[in-house]
N, C-alpha and C positions, 0 to 999 in steps of 0.2 A: 504494500500500500504506500502511496506517496505520502511524504512526511506531513505536508500541509493538510492533506485529507485526514491523516491520522490525528493530528492535533485538533482539528475541528470535531472529529468523532469523539475524542476524549472530552472536550468541552461539553458536547451534547450529553454524553453519558453521565458526567458528574452533575450537570444541572438537573437532569431528570431523576437522579437517584434520591431516594428518601432515607437511605441508610448508608453508613460508611461502606466504601467499596474496598475489598481486600485485594492484596497483590495477586492471589490466586484467581479471583474473579476477573481482574484486569487481563490476565494471561488467557483466560477463556474467551473474553470478548474480542481479543486481538490475537488470534492464534497465528496469523501470518507474520506478526511483528515481535511478539514476546514469547512465542513457543517455537519449538523446532531448533532452538539454539541453546547453548549452555545457560544455566541459571545466572552466572555472573554477567554474561553478555546481555541477557535480557534485562537484568537490573540496570546495567549501565545505559542501555538504550532508553529505558523508561526515565532514568534520572536526567538524561539529556532533554527528553521531551518535557519533563516536569520543570526543568530550569527555564526552558523557553516559554512555557505557559506563565511562569512566575514573572518573567521579564516583560511579557505582554500585559501584565496586570491582572492575571487570573489567580485569585487567592486560594491556591490549593494547599492543603496541609494534611498531616497524618496525625490521628488521635489514637490514644490508648483506650481500649474499651473498658466498660465497667458493667455493673449489673443491668443497666438500661440499654446499652448499645455495645456493638462489637468494635474490634479494631478495624482501622481502614482509613482510606483517603476521603476527605470531605471538602466542600467549598464553603468558605465563609460568605454566606449570602448577604449579610449586612454590609460587608465590604465590597461585594461585587455589584449589587443592585443600587442604583441611585434612589433616594427617597422620592415618593410621588410628589409632583409639583402642584397638582390641583389648580390648574389655571382655569379661569372662566372661559366660556365660549367666545366672549368678546376679546379676551386677551389672546386666545389661540388665533382668532381671526387677524388681529394686528400682527402677530408674529408671522403668520402665513403670508400676509400681504407684504410685509417688509422683506421676508426671505425671497418671495417671488420677484419682487422688484429688483433685488440684488442679482438674481439669476438672469433676468432679462436685460441687465445693464450691458452685457456683452463680455465683460472681463471681471471676474471676481474670484479670489483665491478660495480653495476648498469647495469648488462647485459640486463635486460628487458627494462630499459629506453633507453639504447644505441640501442637495436634492433628496438624499436619503432621509434627513431630518424632516423635510417638508412632507414627504410621503407618510412618515409616522404621524405627523400632526394631522394630516388629512384623514388618515385611517381612524384615529381616535375621536376626531371632531365630528365625523359623519357629515351631515348636510349643513352644519353650522357655518361653514366657511364660504364667504362670498368670492366671486371672481375678482382678483385684485385689480383696482383701477389706478395702479401706481407704476411708474417707470422711472428709472434713474438713467440720465444721460451723462456719460462721463467725459464727453468732449472728443473732438476729432483726434487729438494726440493720443487718446487712449484706445482708439479703435484698432481692429486687426487681430488676427489669430496669434501673432507673435506675442503680444502683450498677455493674452490669456494663458498661453503656454508658459511664459516666464513667471507669471503669478503663481501658477500651479507648482512649478519647480521650487520657487522661493518658499511657498507655503510648506512644502514637504521638508525643505532644508531647515527652516526655522523650527519645525516640530521635532525633527530628529537631531538638530544641532550639528549639522554637517556644513563645512565651509564650501563656498562656491567660487568658481573662477569665471570671470566675465570680462567682456570687452565693453568699455563704457565711453560714451561721448559726452563729456562735460559741457555745460553751457558756457563755461569760461574759456574753453580752448577748442579749436576745430579738430584736433587729431584724437584718435582713439587711444585709450590707455588700458592696459591689462591689469585687472585688480583681483586679488584674492581677498575675500570678505567673509567674516563670520557673521551670518545674518541673525540679528537679534529680533527683528519684528518688521511688520508692514503697517503703513498708515495711509489712509485716504483723506486728503485735504483738498477741498475745492476742486474735485474732479481729477486730482493728480495722485497716483499711487507712488509712495516713497518707501524705499528700503532703508532701514537703519541698521548699521552693523559696524564691526571693527574692521577697518581697512588695513591690511598688512603693508601696503605700499606707503600709506601716510602715517602708519603707526598711531592710529587713534580712531575714535568713533566718527563715522561720516554718514552722510545721507546721499541716496542715489535715486533719481527719478527712474522708475521702472521702464517707462517708454523710451528712455535713452540707452537702455542696455541693448547692445547689438547681438551678442551671443552669450550663452549662459550654460554652465555645466556644474553640477553638484558633485562633490567627492563621493565616490561609490565604494571606496575601500572601507572595510569593517563597518558595514551598514548599521549594526546594532550598537556601535560604540560611539558616543558623542565626541566631536572634535573640540568642543569648547564649552564653557559655562557662561550663561548670561549673567552679567554683574548683578548683585543684589540691589534691589531698589530701582532697577532700570525702568524707564518709562519713555516711550517714543514721543510723548508730548514735550519732553525736554529738548528734543532735537528737530521736530517737524513743526514748522510754523503754521499756526492756525489763521493768522491775520497778516496782511501785507507788511506791517511795520516790524514783524518778528523775524523776517528773513535775515540771516546772520551775514550781512554784507559788510558791516562796519562795527567798530567798538560800541558797546552799549552806552547810551546817554539817556537822561531823563527829559521828557517833554511835558509841558503843561498846556492844557487846552481849557477854554471857557465855553461851556454849553449853556445856551439860553433858550427860552421859549419851550416848545414841546420836547426838544432834545434833552433838556435838563433832567427830565424824569426818566429818560431812557439811557442815561450815562452808563449805568452798570451793565446793561445789555449790549450797548454798542462797543464798550471797551472792557470786556471781562477781565477781572483780576487787577484792574487799575484802582488807584486810590481816588475816591470821590468825596469832595468836601464842599460845603456851602461857600460861595464866594463871600469874602469879608464885607463887601459893600452891598450885598444882598441881590446882586444881579446874576442869577443862574448858579451854576456849580463849576468848580475847578476839578479837572481830571489830570492826575499825574501818573505817567506810565513809562516803563522802560522801552526804549526803541533801539533797534539795530539796523533799521533801514528807514531813514527819515523821509525819503521821497515816497515810499509806500504809505506812510502815515499822512503825508500832505495830500496825496491823491484821494485817499479815503475821506479826509476832512473836506476836501473840495466838493465831493459828492453830497455831503450833508448840507451844504448851503451856508448862508450868512449866520445861522444860529450856532455855528461851530467856528471858533477863532483860535489860532495858535498864539500863545503868549510867550512861550520859550521852547527851545533856545532861539537866539536871534537869527540863526541860519534858517530855522523853520519859519519865522515871521517873514523873512525876506523871500524865502522859497515860495510861500503862498502868494506874495505880491507878484513875483516873476511868473508864476504859473497862471495867475489870473490875467496878467498882461498878455501872455501868449495866447490864451483862449480868446480874449477880446480882439486881438490882432487877427487871429485866424477867421473869426466870424464877422469882421468889419466889412462894410461895403467896399467894393473894388476901388471906388473913387477915393475913399479915405486912405486905403492902403497905398495907392499911387502917390497921394499927396505927401 
């Protein structure tokens, strides 16, 4: 019998058993594998199978019998089965809609696992699930089979902690560079998939836009042995910018904004994590936040209109004036531009 088939049959046998299964019974159930050879060889073969089941997370153990039950192998069912979630039909419908939207987006890591989970949700929910009216569009740069294939490879490499070798085209230089990277995680921000990991070339944690990866290959040697450990406390949020002013192009500086009118009440939503205080003179609120890409902040503030003003740094105040002047010049009548 093929080893994979034997392992699956072992799992099924132990899950169906209501009593501990002895070594003798195991040999009877698997005569082609554990019988017809010496006792020592059979035991070594089963020990290898048991070790692989344990590595896969199957909690198999041997117990000594007592007056109530006999000796044998049992599965710790409390450790194997997850507790029942008890979601309402409405909550199941939301999960199903969100998962379906992710699948229809065209590129999403773990598609097979997600599809399997959705089938389970659909089976248990019966007729309670509506047809999802949601679709996620990830943008033109994210289209194509290559992105989907790379996301699947990275998903597996992150899960098994295997390093990857990739050819990468950085937005800062035109030529391709070869990178060996320990993939820590993936993040989706504003339609862009980003890989966060330790770059052996740069000797530090770096971020990579997945759509800029031209070729990718995961390390296949010792597939069950991790190549690296993810640092304790690692979070992709510390490396992947959620907002334009968080792109790490420049040294960090503090900026202060003044929001008035309707924007004053939305300060915490518009600038999450920023310090918001009432303005001393009573006009709106002051927002103080760390910025590593000042132009990104200025463009965002320009979209908010006159109720958002930059008070510091001075480069920001002047940048807003210059940006407004360029916009006025671009939209001025041709006669005024010529004059």
